[in-house]
C-alpha positions in Angstrom: -35.0 9.0 45.8 -34.6 11.9 43.5 -33.9 11.5 39.7 -30.8 12.2 37.5 -30.8 15.6 35.1 -29.8 16.0 32.2 -27.7 12.6 29.7 -28.0 9.2 30.9 -26.2 6.9 31.4 -27.5 4.3 28.2 -27.3 7.1 25.9 -23.9 8.5 26.7 -22.6 4.6 25.7 -25.2 4.9 22.3 -23.7 8.1 21.3 -19.8 6.7 22.3 -20.2 3.8 20.7 -21.2 5.5 17.1 -18.1 8.3 17.5 -15.9 4.8 17.9 -17.8 3.3 14.8 -17.1 6.8 13.3 -13.3 6.8 13.8 -13.2 3.2 12.8 -14.6 3.5 9.6 -11.9 6.5 9.0 -8.8 4.3 10.3 -10.0 1.6 7.4 -10.7 4.0 5.0 -7.7 5.6 5.3 -5.4 2.7 5.6 -7.2 1.0 2.3 -6.9 4.6 1.0 -10.8 4.9 0.0 -13.1 7.0 0.9 -16.4 5.3 3.1 -17.7 8.5 4.2 -17.4 10.1 0.4 -18.0 6.7 -0.8 -21.7 6.6 1.7 -22.7 10.6 0.7 -22.5 9.3 -3.2 -25.1 6.1 -2.6 -27.5 8.7 -0.5 -27.5 12.0 -3.1 -26.6 9.6 -5.8 -24.7 12.1 -7.2 -21.4 10.6 -8.5 -18.5 12.4 -8.1 -15.6 12.7 -10.9 -13.6 10.3 -9.9 -9.3 10.8 -10.7 -6.9 8.4 -10.1 -4.3 8.5 -9.6 -1.1 9.9 -12.3 1.3 6.4 -13.0 3.3 9.2 -15.0 7.4 9.8 -13.7 7.3 12.6 -12.1 10.1 15.5 -14.0 12.0 17.6 -12.8 13.0 20.8 -14.4 16.7 20.4 -13.3 18.7 16.9 -12.2 19.5 16.8 -8.3 22.6 17.5 -7.1 24.6 16.3 -3.7 27.2 19.4 -2.0 29.3 20.0 -0.1 28.4 22.9 1.6 30.2 24.3 4.4 31.3 20.7 5.7 27.4 20.0 4.9 26.0 17.1 2.0 23.6 19.2 0.7 20.7 17.2 -2.2 19.7 19.9 -4.6 17.6 20.5 -7.5 20.1 24.2 -8.4 23.6 25.0 -9.2 26.5 25.0 -6.7 29.6 24.8 -8.6 32.5 22.6 -9.1 32.3 22.0 -5.6 28.6 19.3 -7.0 27.9 16.2 -8.6 24.4 15.5 -10.0 23.0 12.1 -8.7 21.1 9.6 -11.5 17.6 9.1 -11.0 16.4 5.6 -12.0 12.6 5.4 -11.8 11.3 2.0 -10.2 8.6 0.2 -11.0 8.1 -1.1 -6.8 8.0 -3.9 -5.2 6.9 -6.8 -8.3 5.6 -10.0 -7.8 8.2 -12.7 -7.9 8.5 -14.9 -11.3 7.5 -18.3 -10.9 10.0 -20.4 -11.5 9.9 -23.1 -15.4 7.7 -26.0 -14.9 10.7 -28.6 -16.2 11.0 -30.1 -19.1 11.5 -33.1 -18.5 8.0 -34.3 -17.0 5.4 -35.2 -18.8 2.0 -32.8 -19.2 -0.9 -34.4 -17.6 0.7 -36.2 -14.7 1.4 -34.1 -11.7 5.3 -32.2 -10.3 5.1 -34.5 -7.2 4.6 -37.8 -8.2 8.4 -38.7 -8.8 8.9 -37.7 -5.4 6.0 -39.3 -4.4 7.4 -42.1 -5.8 10.7 -41.6 -4.6 9.1 -41.5 -1.0 7.3 -44.9 -1.5 10.8 -46.4 -2.1 11.9 -45.0 1.2 9.2 -46.3 2.9 9.1 -50.0 1.7 11.2 -52.4 2.6 
């Protein structure tokens, strides 16, 4: 009986499992906009890297955006295109905001639960 030369199948399986775990950690960190590898390296070395927070200031362009028609094609540019173009107004948005909670009903007492009236109506319908 001859023995196989080289890396064993168990070692290859363990190496592939480690590679898959590293790939999953990289995908996880990309999805959640974190760098898990840099955070782990900071814990190992004890060095704190300079944290740069993303800027919330709006990007200010030096020239307004213009919508121009050149040779029958619509082009959006920040350069002057003569009398053939219109300035596009840009409005800053706050992105997606959570919905606001509805106001509390004014006729309900403060200590009573909000669904007390509903319970009473259900009980009246259930009783003959």
